DRENVONU-529072 format. One record per residue: residue number from 1; residue in three letters; x, z, y of N, C-alpha, C in turn. Coordinates in Angstrom, 2 decimals, decimal comma. Layout:
# residues N
<atom i="NUM" aa="ALA" n_east="X" n_up="Z" n_north="Y" ca_east="X" ca_up="Z" ca_north="Y" c_east="X" c_up="Z" c_north="Y"/>
...
END
This chain:
# residues 140
<atom i="1" aa="GLN" n_east="0,82" n_up="0,00" n_north="-1,19" ca_east="0,00" ca_up="0,00" ca_north="0,00" c_east="0,87" c_up="0,00" c_north="1,26"/>
<atom i="2" aa="THR" n_east="1,92" n_up="0,83" n_north="1,27" ca_east="2,80" ca_up="0,89" ca_north="2,43" c_east="3,51" c_up="-0,43" c_north="2,64"/>
<atom i="3" aa="VAL" n_east="3,95" n_up="-1,06" n_north="1,55" ca_east="4,63" ca_up="-2,36" ca_north="1,65" c_east="3,68" c_up="-3,40" c_north="2,25"/>
<atom i="4" aa="ALA" n_east="2,43" n_up="-3,40" n_north="1,81" ca_east="1,45" ca_up="-4,36" ca_north="2,33" c_east="1,22" c_up="-4,14" c_north="3,83"/>
<atom i="5" aa="GLU" n_east="1,15" n_up="-2,88" n_north="4,25" ca_east="0,96" ca_up="-2,57" ca_north="5,67" c_east="2,17" c_up="-3,02" c_north="6,49"/>
<atom i="6" aa="GLN" n_east="3,36" n_up="-2,77" n_north="5,94" ca_east="4,58" ca_up="-3,17" ca_north="6,64" c_east="4,64" c_up="-4,70" c_north="6,75"/>
<atom i="7" aa="ARG" n_east="4,25" n_up="-5,39" n_north="5,69" ca_east="4,25" ca_up="-6,86" ca_north="5,71" c_east="3,33" c_up="-7,37" c_north="6,82"/>
<atom i="8" aa="LYS" n_east="2,13" n_up="-6,79" n_north="6,92" ca_east="1,19" ca_up="-7,20" ca_north="7,98" c_east="1,81" c_up="-6,98" c_north="9,36"/>
<atom i="9" aa="SER" n_east="2,47" n_up="-5,85" n_north="9,54" ca_east="3,12" ca_up="-5,56" ca_north="10,82" c_east="4,20" c_up="-6,58" c_north="11,12"/>
<atom i="10" aa="PHE" n_east="5,06" n_up="-6,86" n_north="10,13" ca_east="6,13" ca_up="-7,84" ca_north="10,33" c_east="5,56" c_up="-9,20" c_north="10,70"/>
<atom i="11" aa="GLU" n_east="4,53" n_up="-9,63" n_north="10,00" ca_east="3,92" ca_up="-10,93" ca_north="10,30" c_east="3,32" c_up="-10,94" c_north="11,70"/>
<atom i="12" aa="ARG" n_east="2,71" n_up="-9,83" n_north="12,10" ca_east="2,13" ca_up="-9,71" ca_north="13,44" c_east="3,23" c_up="-9,77" c_north="14,52"/>
<atom i="13" aa="TYR" n_east="4,40" n_up="-9,19" n_north="14,22" ca_east="5,53" ca_up="-9,20" ca_north="15,16" c_east="6,24" c_up="-10,54" c_north="15,19"/>
<atom i="14" aa="GLY" n_east="5,90" n_up="-11,44" n_north="14,27" ca_east="6,56" ca_up="-12,74" ca_north="14,21" c_east="7,87" c_up="-12,73" c_north="13,45"/>
<atom i="15" aa="VAL" n_east="8,07" n_up="-11,72" n_north="12,59" ca_east="9,29" ca_up="-11,64" ca_north="11,80" c_east="9,22" c_up="-12,68" c_north="10,68"/>
<atom i="16" aa="TRP" n_east="10,29" n_up="-13,47" n_north="10,51" ca_east="10,35" ca_up="-14,44" ca_north="9,42" c_east="10,97" c_up="-13,75" c_north="8,23"/>
<atom i="17" aa="GLY" n_east="10,42" n_up="-13,96" n_north="7,08" ca_east="10,97" ca_up="-13,36" ca_north="5,87" c_east="10,32" c_up="-13,93" c_north="4,63"/>
<atom i="18" aa="ASP" n_east="10,93" n_up="-13,66" n_north="3,50" ca_east="10,37" ca_up="-14,07" ca_north="2,21" c_east="9,44" c_up="-12,96" c_north="1,75"/>
<atom i="19" aa="PHE" n_east="8,25" n_up="-12,94" n_north="2,28" ca_east="7,32" ca_up="-11,85" ca_north="2,02" c_east="6,71" c_up="-11,91" c_north="0,62"/>
<atom i="20" aa="ASP" n_east="6,84" n_up="-13,05" n_north="-0,06" ca_east="6,30" ca_up="-13,15" ca_north="-1,42" c_east="7,21" c_up="-12,46" c_north="-2,44"/>
<atom i="21" aa="SER" n_east="8,47" n_up="-12,26" n_north="-2,08" ca_east="9,36" ca_up="-11,54" ca_north="-3,00" c_east="10,22" c_up="-10,56" c_north="-2,20"/>
<atom i="22" aa="PRO" n_east="9,60" n_up="-9,47" n_north="-1,74" ca_east="10,34" ca_up="-8,48" ca_north="-0,96" c_east="11,30" c_up="-7,68" c_north="-1,84"/>
<atom i="23" aa="TYR" n_east="12,36" n_up="-7,20" n_north="-1,25" ca_east="13,22" ca_up="-6,30" ca_north="-2,01" c_east="12,73" c_up="-4,89" c_north="-1,74"/>
<atom i="24" aa="LEU" n_east="12,52" n_up="-4,16" n_north="-2,81" ca_east="11,99" ca_up="-2,80" ca_north="-2,71" c_east="13,05" c_up="-1,85" c_north="-3,25"/>
<atom i="25" aa="THR" n_east="13,61" n_up="-1,04" n_north="-2,38" ca_east="14,72" ca_up="-0,18" ca_north="-2,77" c_east="14,33" c_up="0,90" c_north="-3,77"/>
<atom i="26" aa="LEU" n_east="13,03" n_up="1,13" n_north="-3,94" ca_east="12,62" ca_up="2,17" ca_north="-4,88" c_east="12,50" c_up="1,67" c_north="-6,32"/>
<atom i="27" aa="LEU" n_east="12,64" n_up="0,37" n_north="-6,55" ca_east="12,52" ca_up="-0,17" ca_north="-7,90" c_east="13,81" c_up="0,06" c_north="-8,70"/>
<atom i="28" aa="PRO" n_east="13,70" n_up="0,47" n_north="-9,95" ca_east="14,89" ca_up="0,68" ca_north="-10,78" c_east="15,78" c_up="-0,57" c_north="-10,88"/>
<atom i="29" aa="ARG" n_east="15,19" n_up="-1,78" n_north="-10,92" ca_east="16,02" ca_up="-2,99" ca_north="-11,03" c_east="16,84" c_up="-3,20" c_north="-9,76"/>
<atom i="30" aa="TYR" n_east="16,30" n_up="-2,79" n_north="-8,61" ca_east="17,05" ca_up="-2,89" ca_north="-7,36" c_east="18,24" c_up="-1,92" c_north="-7,41"/>
<atom i="31" aa="GLU" n_east="17,97" n_up="-0,68" n_north="-7,81" ca_east="19,04" ca_up="0,32" ca_north="-7,90" c_east="20,12" c_up="-0,13" c_north="-8,88"/>
<atom i="32" aa="ALA" n_east="19,70" n_up="-0,68" n_north="-10,03" ca_east="20,66" ca_up="-1,15" ca_north="-11,03" c_east="21,51" c_up="-2,29" c_north="-10,47"/>
<atom i="33" aa="ALA" n_east="20,88" n_up="-3,19" n_north="-9,74" ca_east="21,62" ca_up="-4,31" ca_north="-9,15" c_east="22,64" c_up="-3,80" c_north="-8,14"/>
<atom i="34" aa="GLN" n_east="22,26" n_up="-2,81" n_north="-7,33" ca_east="23,18" ca_up="-2,25" ca_north="-6,35" c_east="24,37" c_up="-1,58" c_north="-7,03"/>
<atom i="35" aa="LEU" n_east="24,11" n_up="-0,87" n_north="-8,12" ca_east="25,20" ca_up="-0,24" ca_north="-8,86" c_east="26,13" c_up="-1,29" c_north="-9,46"/>
<atom i="36" aa="GLY" n_east="25,56" n_up="-2,40" n_north="-9,93" ca_east="26,37" ca_up="-3,48" ca_north="-10,47" c_east="27,27" c_up="-4,09" c_north="-9,41"/>
<atom i="37" aa="ILE" n_east="26,72" n_up="-4,31" n_north="-8,23" ca_east="27,51" ca_up="-4,86" ca_north="-7,13" c_east="28,59" c_up="-3,87" c_north="-6,71"/>
<atom i="38" aa="PHE" n_east="28,23" n_up="-2,60" n_north="-6,65" ca_east="29,20" ca_up="-1,57" ca_north="-6,28" c_east="30,35" c_up="-1,54" c_north="-7,29"/>
<atom i="39" aa="GLU" n_east="30,02" n_up="-1,65" n_north="-8,58" ca_east="31,06" ca_up="-1,67" ca_north="-9,61" c_east="32,01" c_up="-2,84" c_north="-9,39"/>
<atom i="40" aa="GLU" n_east="31,47" n_up="-4,03" n_north="-9,07" ca_east="32,33" ca_up="-5,19" ca_north="-8,80" c_east="33,25" c_up="-4,92" c_north="-7,61"/>
<atom i="41" aa="MET" n_east="32,72" n_up="-4,27" n_north="-6,59" ca_east="33,52" ca_up="-3,96" ca_north="-5,41" c_east="34,63" c_up="-2,97" c_north="-5,74"/>
<atom i="42" aa="VAL" n_east="34,31" n_up="-1,97" n_north="-6,58" ca_east="35,33" ca_up="-0,99" ca_north="-7,00" c_east="36,42" c_up="-1,70" c_north="-7,78"/>
<atom i="43" aa="ARG" n_east="36,02" n_up="-2,51" n_north="-8,75" ca_east="37,00" ca_up="-3,23" ca_north="-9,58" c_east="37,85" c_up="-4,19" c_north="-8,74"/>
<atom i="44" aa="GLY" n_east="37,27" n_up="-4,72" n_north="-7,66" ca_east="38,00" ca_up="-5,64" ca_north="-6,79" c_east="38,87" c_up="-4,93" c_north="-5,76"/>
<atom i="45" aa="GLY" n_east="38,86" n_up="-3,60" n_north="-5,77" ca_east="39,68" ca_up="-2,84" ca_north="-4,84" c_east="39,13" c_up="-2,79" c_north="-3,42"/>
<atom i="46" aa="HIS" n_east="37,83" n_up="-3,05" n_north="-3,26" ca_east="37,24" ca_up="-3,08" ca_north="-1,93" c_east="36,66" c_up="-1,74" c_north="-1,49"/>
<atom i="47" aa="ILE" n_east="36,65" n_up="-0,75" n_north="-2,37" ca_east="36,08" ca_up="0,55" ca_north="-2,04" c_east="37,21" c_up="1,57" c_north="-1,91"/>
<atom i="48" aa="TYR" n_east="37,17" n_up="2,35" n_north="-0,87" ca_east="38,17" ca_up="3,39" ca_north="-0,68" c_east="37,48" c_up="4,63" c_north="-0,13"/>
<atom i="49" aa="ARG" n_east="38,14" n_up="5,74" n_north="-0,25" ca_east="37,59" ca_up="6,99" ca_north="0,28" c_east="38,21" c_up="7,22" c_north="1,66"/>
<atom i="50" aa="GLY" n_east="37,37" n_up="7,43" n_north="2,65" ca_east="37,85" ca_up="7,66" ca_north="4,01" c_east="36,82" c_up="8,47" c_north="4,78"/>
<atom i="51" aa="ARG" n_east="37,05" n_up="8,60" n_north="6,06" ca_east="36,14" ca_up="9,37" ca_north="6,89" c_east="35,51" c_up="8,45" c_north="7,94"/>
<atom i="52" aa="LYS" n_east="34,23" n_up="8,64" n_north="8,13" ca_east="33,49" ca_up="7,91" ca_north="9,17" c_east="32,42" c_up="8,85" c_north="9,69"/>
<atom i="53" aa="PRO" n_east="32,35" n_up="9,03" n_north="10,98" ca_east="31,33" ca_up="9,94" ca_north="11,51" c_east="29,92" c_up="9,37" c_north="11,34"/>
<atom i="54" aa="VAL" n_east="28,99" n_up="10,25" n_north="11,12" ca_east="27,57" ca_up="9,88" ca_north="11,13" c_east="26,97" c_up="10,57" c_north="12,35"/>
<atom i="55" aa="TYR" n_east="26,60" n_up="9,77" n_north="13,33" ca_east="26,03" ca_up="10,32" ca_north="14,56" c_east="24,59" c_up="10,73" c_north="14,27"/>
<atom i="56" aa="TRP" n_east="24,25" n_up="11,95" n_north="14,63" ca_east="22,97" ca_up="12,53" ca_north="14,21" c_east="22,18" c_up="13,01" c_north="15,41"/>
<atom i="57" aa="SER" n_east="20,88" n_up="12,73" n_north="15,39" ca_east="19,99" ca_up="13,22" ca_north="16,44" c_east="19,23" c_up="14,43" c_north="15,91"/>
<atom i="58" aa="PRO" n_east="19,52" n_up="15,63" n_north="16,43" ca_east="18,81" ca_up="16,80" ca_north="15,96" c_east="17,32" c_up="16,78" c_north="16,32"/>
<atom i="59" aa="SER" n_east="16,97" n_up="16,12" n_north="17,44" ca_east="15,56" ca_up="16,12" ca_north="17,84" c_east="14,70" c_up="15,23" c_north="16,95"/>
<atom i="60" aa="THR" n_east="15,25" n_up="14,08" n_north="16,51" ca_east="14,47" ca_up="13,19" ca_north="15,64" c_east="14,84" c_up="13,34" c_north="14,18"/>
<atom i="61" aa="ARG" n_east="15,89" n_up="14,11" n_north="13,93" ca_east="16,39" ca_up="14,33" ca_north="12,56" c_east="16,67" c_up="13,02" c_north="11,83"/>
<atom i="62" aa="THR" n_east="17,35" n_up="12,09" n_north="12,55" ca_east="17,74" ca_up="10,81" ca_north="11,97" c_east="19,15" c_up="10,46" c_north="12,42"/>
<atom i="63" aa="ALA" n_east="19,78" n_up="9,57" n_north="11,66" ca_east="21,08" ca_up="9,04" ca_north="12,06" c_east="20,88" c_up="8,07" c_north="13,22"/>
<atom i="64" aa="LEU" n_east="21,87" n_up="8,00" n_north="14,10" ca_east="21,79" ca_up="7,11" ca_north="15,26" c_east="22,65" c_up="5,87" c_north="15,04"/>
<atom i="65" aa="ALA" n_east="22,15" n_up="4,74" n_north="15,48" ca_east="22,93" ca_up="3,50" ca_north="15,45" c_east="23,95" c_up="3,55" c_north="16,58"/>
<atom i="66" aa="GLU" n_east="25,02" n_up="2,80" n_north="16,43" ca_east="26,05" ca_up="2,80" ca_north="17,46" c_east="25,48" c_up="2,35" c_north="18,80"/>
<atom i="67" aa="ALA" n_east="24,50" n_up="1,46" n_north="18,77" ca_east="23,89" ca_up="0,96" ca_north="20,01" c_east="23,16" c_up="2,06" c_north="20,77"/>
<atom i="68" aa="GLU" n_east="22,83" n_up="3,16" n_north="20,11" ca_east="22,10" ca_up="4,25" ca_north="20,75" c_east="23,01" c_up="5,29" c_north="21,39"/>
<atom i="69" aa="LEU" n_east="24,30" n_up="5,15" n_north="21,25" ca_east="25,24" ca_up="6,15" ca_north="21,74" c_east="25,76" c_up="5,80" c_north="23,13"/>
<atom i="70" aa="GLU" n_east="26,17" n_up="6,81" n_north="23,87" ca_east="26,81" ca_up="6,60" ca_north="25,16" c_east="28,29" c_up="6,91" c_north="24,98"/>
<atom i="71" aa="TYR" n_east="29,14" n_up="5,99" n_north="25,46" ca_east="30,58" ca_up="6,12" ca_north="25,27" c_east="31,28" c_up="6,26" c_north="26,62"/>
<atom i="72" aa="PRO" n_east="32,49" n_up="6,81" n_north="26,59" ca_east="33,28" ca_up="6,87" ca_north="27,82" c_east="33,69" c_up="5,46" c_north="28,26"/>
<atom i="73" aa="GLU" n_east="33,98" n_up="5,31" n_north="29,54" ca_east="34,40" ca_up="4,02" ca_north="30,07" c_east="35,64" c_up="3,53" c_north="29,31"/>
<atom i="74" aa="GLY" n_east="35,68" n_up="2,25" n_north="29,00" ca_east="36,81" ca_up="1,68" ca_north="28,29" c_east="36,62" c_up="1,60" c_north="26,79"/>
<atom i="75" aa="HIS" n_east="35,55" n_up="2,19" n_north="26,27" ca_east="35,28" ca_up="2,14" ca_north="24,83" c_east="34,94" c_up="0,71" c_north="24,41"/>
<atom i="76" aa="VAL" n_east="35,48" n_up="0,27" n_north="23,28" ca_east="35,17" ca_up="-1,06" ca_north="22,74" c_east="34,47" c_up="-0,88" c_north="21,40"/>
<atom i="77" aa="SER" n_east="33,26" n_up="-1,39" n_north="21,28" ca_east="32,51" ca_up="-1,33" ca_north="20,02" c_east="32,86" c_up="-2,53" c_north="19,17"/>
<atom i="78" aa="ARG" n_east="32,91" n_up="-2,33" n_north="17,87" ca_east="33,13" ca_up="-3,44" ca_north="16,95" c_east="31,83" c_up="-4,21" c_north="16,82"/>
<atom i="79" aa="SER" n_east="31,94" n_up="-5,51" n_north="16,86" ca_east="30,75" ca_up="-6,35" ca_north="16,70" c_east="31,14" c_up="-7,65" c_north="16,02"/>
<atom i="80" aa="ILE" n_east="30,15" n_up="-8,34" n_north="15,49" ca_east="30,40" ca_up="-9,64" ca_north="14,87" c_east="29,26" c_up="-10,59" c_north="15,20"/>
<atom i="81" aa="TYR" n_east="29,56" n_up="-11,86" n_north="15,07" ca_east="28,54" ca_up="-12,90" ca_north="15,08" c_east="28,37" c_up="-13,35" c_north="13,64"/>
<atom i="82" aa="ALA" n_east="27,14" n_up="-13,62" n_north="13,23" ca_east="26,87" ca_up="-14,09" ca_north="11,87" c_east="25,84" c_up="-15,20" c_north="11,94"/>
<atom i="83" aa="ALA" n_east="25,86" n_up="-16,08" n_north="10,96" ca_east="24,89" ca_up="-17,18" ca_north="10,91" c_east="24,04" c_up="-17,01" c_north="9,65"/>
<atom i="84" aa="PHE" n_east="22,73" n_up="-17,09" n_north="9,82" ca_east="21,79" ca_up="-16,99" ca_north="8,71" c_east="21,10" c_up="-18,34" c_north="8,53"/>
<atom i="85" aa="LYS" n_east="21,02" n_up="-18,79" n_north="7,29" ca_east="20,34" ca_up="-20,05" ca_north="7,00" c_east="18,87" c_up="-19,95" c_north="7,39"/>
<atom i="86" aa="CYS" n_east="18,38" n_up="-20,97" n_north="8,07" ca_east="16,98" ca_up="-21,01" ca_north="8,49" c_east="16,15" c_up="-21,50" c_north="7,30"/>
<atom i="87" aa="VAL" n_east="15,33" n_up="-20,62" n_north="6,75" ca_east="14,52" ca_up="-20,94" ca_north="5,58" c_east="13,31" c_up="-21,78" c_north="5,97"/>
<atom i="88" aa="GLU" n_east="12,73" n_up="-21,46" n_north="7,11" ca_east="11,53" ca_up="-22,17" ca_north="7,57" c_east="11,59" c_up="-22,30" c_north="9,08"/>
<atom i="89" aa="ALA" n_east="11,68" n_up="-23,54" n_north="9,56" ca_east="11,75" ca_up="-23,78" ca_north="11,00" c_east="10,37" c_up="-24,17" c_north="11,53"/>
<atom i="90" aa="PRO" n_east="10,09" n_up="-23,82" n_north="12,77" ca_east="8,81" ca_up="-24,23" ca_north="13,36" c_east="8,69" c_up="-25,76" c_north="13,36"/>
<atom i="91" aa="GLU" n_east="7,50" n_up="-26,25" n_north="13,15" ca_east="7,27" ca_up="-27,70" ca_north="13,08" c_east="7,75" c_up="-28,40" c_north="14,35"/>
<atom i="92" aa="ALA" n_east="7,51" n_up="-27,80" n_north="15,49" ca_east="7,91" ca_up="-28,40" ca_north="16,77" c_east="9,42" c_up="-28,59" c_north="16,85"/>
<atom i="93" aa="LEU" n_east="10,18" n_up="-27,71" n_north="16,24" ca_east="11,64" ca_up="-27,83" ca_north="16,26" c_east="12,08" c_up="-29,05" c_north="15,47"/>
<atom i="94" aa="GLY" n_east="11,38" n_up="-29,33" n_north="14,36" ca_east="11,70" ca_up="-30,50" ca_north="13,55" c_east="11,48" c_up="-31,81" c_north="14,28"/>
<atom i="95" aa="ASP" n_east="10,68" n_up="-31,79" n_north="15,35" ca_east="10,43" ca_up="-32,99" ca_north="16,14" c_east="11,62" c_up="-33,36" c_north="17,02"/>
<atom i="96" aa="ILE" n_east="12,49" n_up="-32,39" n_north="17,31" ca_east="13,61" ca_up="-32,67" ca_north="18,23" c_east="14,98" c_up="-32,61" c_north="17,57"/>
<atom i="97" aa="VAL" n_east="15,10" n_up="-31,93" n_north="16,44" ca_east="16,40" ca_up="-31,86" ca_north="15,74" c_east="16,17" c_up="-31,91" c_north="14,23"/>
<atom i="98" aa="ASP" n_east="17,23" n_up="-32,27" n_north="13,51" ca_east="17,19" ca_up="-32,23" ca_north="12,05" c_east="17,34" c_up="-30,77" c_north="11,63"/>
<atom i="99" aa="THR" n_east="16,34" n_up="-30,22" n_north="10,98" ca_east="16,38" ca_up="-28,80" ca_north="10,62" c_east="17,08" c_up="-28,57" c_north="9,28"/>
<atom i="100" aa="GLU" n_east="17,52" n_up="-29,62" n_north="8,60" ca_east="18,26" ca_up="-29,46" ca_north="7,35" c_east="19,60" c_up="-28,79" c_north="7,66"/>
<atom i="101" aa="GLY" n_east="19,88" n_up="-27,68" n_north="7,01" ca_east="21,13" ca_up="-26,95" ca_north="7,22" c_east="21,15" c_up="-26,13" c_north="8,50"/>
<atom i="102" aa="LEU" n_east="20,02" n_up="-25,99" n_north="9,15" ca_east="19,93" ca_up="-25,22" ca_north="10,40" c_east="20,21" c_up="-23,74" c_north="10,13"/>
<atom i="103" aa="GLU" n_east="20,98" n_up="-23,12" n_north="11,00" ca_east="21,29" ca_up="-21,70" ca_north="10,88" c_east="20,96" c_up="-21,00" c_north="12,20"/>
<atom i="104" aa="VAL" n_east="20,67" n_up="-19,71" n_north="12,10" ca_east="20,38" ca_up="-18,89" ca_north="13,27" c_east="21,56" c_up="-17,95" c_north="13,49"/>
<atom i="105" aa="ALA" n_east="22,16" n_up="-18,02" n_north="14,67" ca_east="23,30" ca_up="-17,16" ca_north="14,99" c_east="22,79" c_up="-15,83" c_north="15,53"/>
<atom i="106" aa="VAL" n_east="23,41" n_up="-14,74" n_north="15,08" ca_east="23,05" ca_up="-13,41" ca_north="15,57" c_east="24,31" c_up="-12,64" c_north="15,93"/>
<atom i="107" aa="TRP" n_east="24,17" n_up="-11,63" n_north="16,77" ca_east="25,26" ca_up="-10,75" ca_north="17,15" c_east="24,83" c_up="-9,33" c_north="16,82"/>
<atom i="108" aa="THR" n_east="25,73" n_up="-8,54" n_north="16,27" ca_east="25,38" ca_up="-7,17" ca_north="15,92" c_east="26,57" c_up="-6,23" c_north="16,09"/>
<atom i="109" aa="THR" n_east="26,25" n_up="-4,98" n_north="16,44" ca_east="27,27" ca_up="-3,93" ca_north="16,49" c_east="27,22" c_up="-3,08" c_north="15,23"/>
<atom i="110" aa="THR" n_east="26,43" n_up="-3,51" n_north="14,26" ca_east="26,37" ca_up="-2,80" ca_north="12,97" c_east="26,69" c_up="-3,79" c_north="11,84"/>
<atom i="111" aa="PRO" n_east="27,93" n_up="-4,31" n_north="11,81" ca_east="28,27" ca_up="-5,34" ca_north="10,83" c_east="28,14" c_up="-4,90" c_north="9,38"/>
<atom i="112" aa="TRP" n_east="28,20" n_up="-3,60" n_north="9,12" ca_east="28,09" ca_up="-3,13" ca_north="7,74" c_east="26,67" c_up="-3,31" c_north="7,19"/>
<atom i="113" aa="THR" n_east="25,71" n_up="-3,62" n_north="8,05" ca_east="24,34" ca_up="-3,83" ca_north="7,58" c_east="24,07" c_up="-5,28" c_north="7,17"/>
<atom i="114" aa="ILE" n_east="24,97" n_up="-6,20" n_north="7,49" ca_east="24,76" ca_up="-7,63" ca_north="7,23" c_east="24,41" c_up="-7,93" c_north="5,77"/>
<atom i="115" aa="PRO" n_east="25,10" n_up="-7,35" n_north="4,78" ca_east="24,74" ca_up="-7,68" ca_north="3,39" c_east="23,29" c_up="-7,36" c_north="3,03"/>
<atom i="116" aa="ALA" n_east="22,67" n_up="-6,45" n_north="3,73" ca_east="21,29" ca_up="-6,07" ca_north="3,41" c_east="20,25" c_up="-6,81" c_north="4,25"/>
<atom i="117" aa="ASN" n_east="20,70" n_up="-7,61" n_north="5,22" ca_east="19,75" ca_up="-8,31" ca_north="6,09" c_east="18,97" c_up="-9,36" c_north="5,32"/>
<atom i="118" aa="ARG" n_east="17,66" n_up="-9,39" n_north="5,52" ca_east="16,78" ca_up="-10,33" ca_north="4,82" c_east="16,02" c_up="-11,24" c_north="5,78"/>
<atom i="119" aa="ALA" n_east="16,06" n_up="-10,96" n_north="7,07" ca_east="15,29" ca_up="-11,77" ca_north="8,02" c_east="15,89" c_up="-11,65" c_north="9,42"/>
<atom i="120" aa="VAL" n_east="15,58" n_up="-12,63" n_north="10,25" ca_east="15,96" ca_up="-12,61" ca_north="11,65" c_east="14,67" c_up="-12,68" c_north="12,46"/>
<atom i="121" aa="ALA" n_east="14,48" n_up="-11,76" n_north="13,37" ca_east="13,28" ca_up="-11,75" ca_north="14,21" c_east="13,52" c_up="-12,57" c_north="15,47"/>
<atom i="122" aa="ILE" n_east="12,53" n_up="-13,34" n_north="15,85" ca_east="12,60" ca_up="-14,17" ca_north="17,05" c_east="11,56" c_up="-13,65" c_north="18,04"/>
<atom i="123" aa="ASN" n_east="11,99" n_up="-13,46" n_north="19,29" ca_east="11,08" ca_up="-12,98" ca_north="20,34" c_east="10,44" c_up="-14,18" c_north="21,03"/>
<atom i="124" aa="PRO" n_east="9,13" n_up="-14,33" n_north="20,94" ca_east="8,48" ca_up="-15,49" ca_north="21,55" c_east="8,58" c_up="-15,52" c_north="23,08"/>
<atom i="125" aa="ASP" n_east="8,97" n_up="-14,42" n_north="23,69" ca_east="9,08" ca_up="-14,37" ca_north="25,15" c_east="10,48" c_up="-14,70" c_north="25,66"/>
<atom i="126" aa="LEU" n_east="11,42" n_up="-14,98" n_north="24,75" ca_east="12,78" ca_up="-15,31" ca_north="25,15" c_east="13,06" c_up="-16,80" c_north="24,93"/>
<atom i="127" aa="GLU" n_east="14,05" n_up="-17,32" n_north="25,65" ca_east="14,46" ca_up="-18,71" ca_north="25,47" c_east="15,63" c_up="-18,75" c_north="24,49"/>
<atom i="128" aa="TYR" n_east="15,63" n_up="-19,77" n_north="23,62" ca_east="16,70" ca_up="-19,97" ca_north="22,66" c_east="17,23" c_up="-21,38" c_north="22,82"/>
<atom i="129" aa="ALA" n_east="18,44" n_up="-21,60" n_north="22,35" ca_east="19,05" ca_up="-22,93" ca_north="22,43" c_east="19,42" c_up="-23,40" c_north="21,03"/>
<atom i="130" aa="VAL" n_east="19,32" n_up="-24,69" n_north="20,81" ca_east="19,80" ca_up="-25,29" ca_north="19,57" c_east="21,15" c_up="-25,91" c_north="19,90"/>
<atom i="131" aa="VAL" n_east="22,18" n_up="-25,47" n_north="19,19" ca_east="23,54" ca_up="-25,90" ca_north="19,47" c_east="24,15" c_up="-26,47" c_north="18,20"/>
<atom i="132" aa="LYS" n_east="24,81" n_up="-27,62" n_north="18,31" ca_east="25,51" ca_up="-28,18" ca_north="17,16" c_east="26,96" c_up="-27,72" c_north="17,24"/>
<atom i="133" aa="ALA" n_east="27,43" n_up="-27,08" n_north="16,18" ca_east="28,79" ca_up="-26,55" ca_north="16,16" c_east="29,48" c_up="-26,97" c_north="14,88"/>
<atom i="134" aa="THR" n_east="30,79" n_up="-27,18" n_north="14,94" ca_east="31,58" ca_up="-27,47" ca_north="13,75" c_east="32,38" c_up="-26,22" c_north="13,42"/>
<atom i="135" aa="TRP" n_east="32,18" n_up="-25,72" n_north="12,22" ca_east="32,88" ca_up="-24,52" ca_north="11,77" c_east="34,28" c_up="-24,88" c_north="11,32"/>
<atom i="136" aa="SER" n_east="35,13" n_up="-23,88" n_north="11,19" ca_east="36,52" ca_up="-24,12" ca_north="10,79" c_east="36,61" c_up="-24,74" c_north="9,40"/>
<atom i="137" aa="GLU" n_east="35,58" n_up="-24,53" n_north="8,55" ca_east="35,59" ca_up="-25,13" ca_north="7,21" c_east="35,15" c_up="-26,59" c_north="7,26"/>
<atom i="138" aa="GLY" n_east="34,79" n_up="-27,09" n_north="8,44" ca_east="34,40" ca_up="-28,47" ca_north="8,58" c_east="32,91" c_up="-28,72" c_north="8,52"/>
<atom i="139" aa="ARG" n_east="32,12" n_up="-27,71" n_north="8,20" ca_east="30,67" ca_up="-27,93" ca_north="8,14" c_east="30,11" c_up="-27,91" c_north="9,56"/>
<atom i="140" aa="THR" n_east="28,94" n_up="-28,56" n_north="9,75" ca_east="28,30" ca_up="-28,57" ca_north="11,08" c_east="26,94" c_up="-27,93" c_north="10,99"/>
END
């Protein structure tokens, strides 16, 4: 029931996603898949033990994203740009550009969340540009 309500909200907000096959973190097969991926990362030497602060809000009793923090002058936040394959483009966009291989570029200050991202939200009140770029691997 909660998943259905969340789906309705996402669709109302204009979030694009594969709503017919959502990933549900409470399912045993999801947990098993995550453990399998984690095992591959351990075997590949990508996991290490270290320290990282978790910024906490006592008033809301939740962890804070880096974007929610105030830093001293001169602080530099780590960020990345990432490209997500466009699964479904608006019909009007197909009238002006070839949507085959179209990707949506995003910027984030939480790069560790990228592997879990399943959708990119588009704000209908903002302007966007379609840009043709050649990547270092030669793809466009």
